[in-house]
VOVO-221919 format. One record per residue (C-alpha): x, y, z negated; residue number from 1. Coordinates in pm, whole numbers. Layout:
% residues N
<pt u="X" v="Y" w="Z" pos="NUM"/>
...
***
This chain:
% residues 103
<pt u="-6" v="2" w="0" pos="1"/>
<pt u="159" v="343" w="103" pos="2"/>
<pt u="222" v="598" w="-174" pos="3"/>
<pt u="-33" v="859" w="-49" pos="4"/>
<pt u="-304" v="605" w="-105" pos="5"/>
<pt u="-190" v="496" w="-440" pos="6"/>
<pt u="-164" v="863" w="-546" pos="7"/>
<pt u="-507" v="949" w="-440" pos="8"/>
<pt u="-641" v="633" w="-623" pos="9"/>
<pt u="-462" v="723" w="-940" pos="10"/>
<pt u="-584" v="1088" w="-918" pos="11"/>
<pt u="-938" v="971" w="-872" pos="12"/>
<pt u="-931" v="735" w="-1174" pos="13"/>
<pt u="-760" v="983" w="-1399" pos="14"/>
<pt u="-1032" v="1251" w="-1273" pos="15"/>
<pt u="-1304" v="1017" w="-1345" pos="16"/>
<pt u="-1184" v="907" w="-1692" pos="17"/>
<pt u="-1099" v="1234" w="-1832" pos="18"/>
<pt u="-1379" v="1431" w="-1652" pos="19"/>
<pt u="-1139" v="1697" w="-1531" pos="20"/>
<pt u="-1154" v="1785" w="-1173" pos="21"/>
<pt u="-834" v="1710" w="-954" pos="22"/>
<pt u="-781" v="2086" w="-872" pos="23"/>
<pt u="-740" v="2144" w="-1245" pos="24"/>
<pt u="-528" v="1848" w="-1297" pos="25"/>
<pt u="-290" v="1961" w="-1004" pos="26"/>
<pt u="-301" v="2337" w="-1112" pos="27"/>
<pt u="-62" v="2510" w="-1339" pos="28"/>
<pt u="-327" v="2518" w="-1613" pos="29"/>
<pt u="-200" v="2492" w="-1955" pos="30"/>
<pt u="-510" v="2407" w="-2150" pos="31"/>
<pt u="-446" v="2104" w="-2363" pos="32"/>
<pt u="-698" v="1864" w="-2207" pos="33"/>
<pt u="-567" v="1968" w="-1842" pos="34"/>
<pt u="-205" v="1906" w="-1955" pos="35"/>
<pt u="-287" v="1570" w="-2108" pos="36"/>
<pt u="-478" v="1463" w="-1782" pos="37"/>
<pt u="-166" v="1555" w="-1595" pos="38"/>
<pt u="38" v="1360" w="-1841" pos="39"/>
<pt u="-176" v="1046" w="-1765" pos="40"/>
<pt u="-145" v="1097" w="-1392" pos="41"/>
<pt u="240" v="1140" w="-1410" pos="42"/>
<pt u="274" v="824" w="-1634" pos="43"/>
<pt u="70" v="604" w="-1410" pos="44"/>
<pt u="245" v="731" w="-1105" pos="45"/>
<pt u="572" v="634" w="-1263" pos="46"/>
<pt u="435" v="301" w="-1365" pos="47"/>
<pt u="336" v="252" w="-995" pos="48"/>
<pt u="696" v="313" w="-885" pos="49"/>
<pt u="709" v="689" w="-818" pos="50"/>
<pt u="1026" v="861" w="-894" pos="51"/>
<pt u="1004" v="1202" w="-1089" pos="52"/>
<pt u="1122" v="1369" w="-771" pos="53"/>
<pt u="844" v="1210" w="-564" pos="54"/>
<pt u="596" v="1285" w="-829" pos="55"/>
<pt u="702" v="1654" w="-815" pos="56"/>
<pt u="668" v="1653" w="-422" pos="57"/>
<pt u="335" v="1501" w="-435" pos="58"/>
<pt u="176" v="1701" w="-702" pos="59"/>
<pt u="343" v="2033" w="-640" pos="60"/>
<pt u="502" v="2059" w="-963" pos="61"/>
<pt u="866" v="2121" w="-1038" pos="62"/>
<pt u="1085" v="1806" w="-1123" pos="63"/>
<pt u="1178" v="1979" w="-1446" pos="64"/>
<pt u="809" v="1996" w="-1535" pos="65"/>
<pt u="744" v="1631" w="-1447" pos="66"/>
<pt u="1039" v="1519" w="-1645" pos="67"/>
<pt u="924" v="1726" w="-1946" pos="68"/>
<pt u="584" v="1573" w="-1946" pos="69"/>
<pt u="692" v="1213" w="-1896" pos="70"/>
<pt u="960" v="1254" w="-2165" pos="71"/>
<pt u="723" v="1398" w="-2421" pos="72"/>
<pt u="438" v="1157" w="-2332" pos="73"/>
<pt u="494" v="912" w="-2622" pos="74"/>
<pt u="496" v="1215" w="-2873" pos="75"/>
<pt u="179" v="1359" w="-2720" pos="76"/>
<pt u="2" v="1016" w="-2801" pos="77"/>
<pt u="130" v="993" w="-3138" pos="78"/>
<pt u="12" v="1353" w="-3241" pos="79"/>
<pt u="-237" v="1329" w="-3507" pos="80"/>
<pt u="-569" v="1472" w="-3409" pos="81"/>
<pt u="-513" v="1502" w="-3033" pos="82"/>
<pt u="-339" v="1178" w="-2950" pos="83"/>
<pt u="-645" v="972" w="-3023" pos="84"/>
<pt u="-832" v="1046" w="-2685" pos="85"/>
<pt u="-520" v="1028" w="-2491" pos="86"/>
<pt u="-437" v="695" w="-2642" pos="87"/>
<pt u="-798" v="589" w="-2561" pos="88"/>
<pt u="-764" v="707" w="-2195" pos="89"/>
<pt u="-429" v="553" w="-2161" pos="90"/>
<pt u="-548" v="208" w="-2281" pos="91"/>
<pt u="-862" v="220" w="-2059" pos="92"/>
<pt u="-693" v="353" w="-1751" pos="93"/>
<pt u="-404" v="107" w="-1787" pos="94"/>
<pt u="-650" v="-198" w="-1811" pos="95"/>
<pt u="-827" v="-67" w="-1502" pos="96"/>
<pt u="-545" v="2" w="-1289" pos="97"/>
<pt u="-375" v="-337" w="-1385" pos="98"/>
<pt u="-679" v="-530" w="-1297" pos="99"/>
<pt u="-693" v="-342" w="-961" pos="100"/>
<pt u="-324" v="-420" w="-905" pos="101"/>
<pt u="-232" v="-39" w="-880" pos="102"/>
<pt u="44" v="-54" w="-1133" pos="103"/>
***
């Protein structure tokens, strides 16, 4: 499966699960729920085999931003109070994407 199709499938699933429109996920918005949706997208893109430079090119973000979100992902999930929903999204999306053989 080509990377553009994988990207679109991942973006669609993250959009559906988080209820945040793809335009906002791919924007530079810094609202917490939007950043967490972007973190989920980047995390699953990496698990699907995208390198940080490919994630940056595909999403229009800088490589530094991609690396920062990927490196801080575990801490974000463990943050009391806000990591709960992110962990739920992570588990549900992970199960769905694994079942569909996307990651």
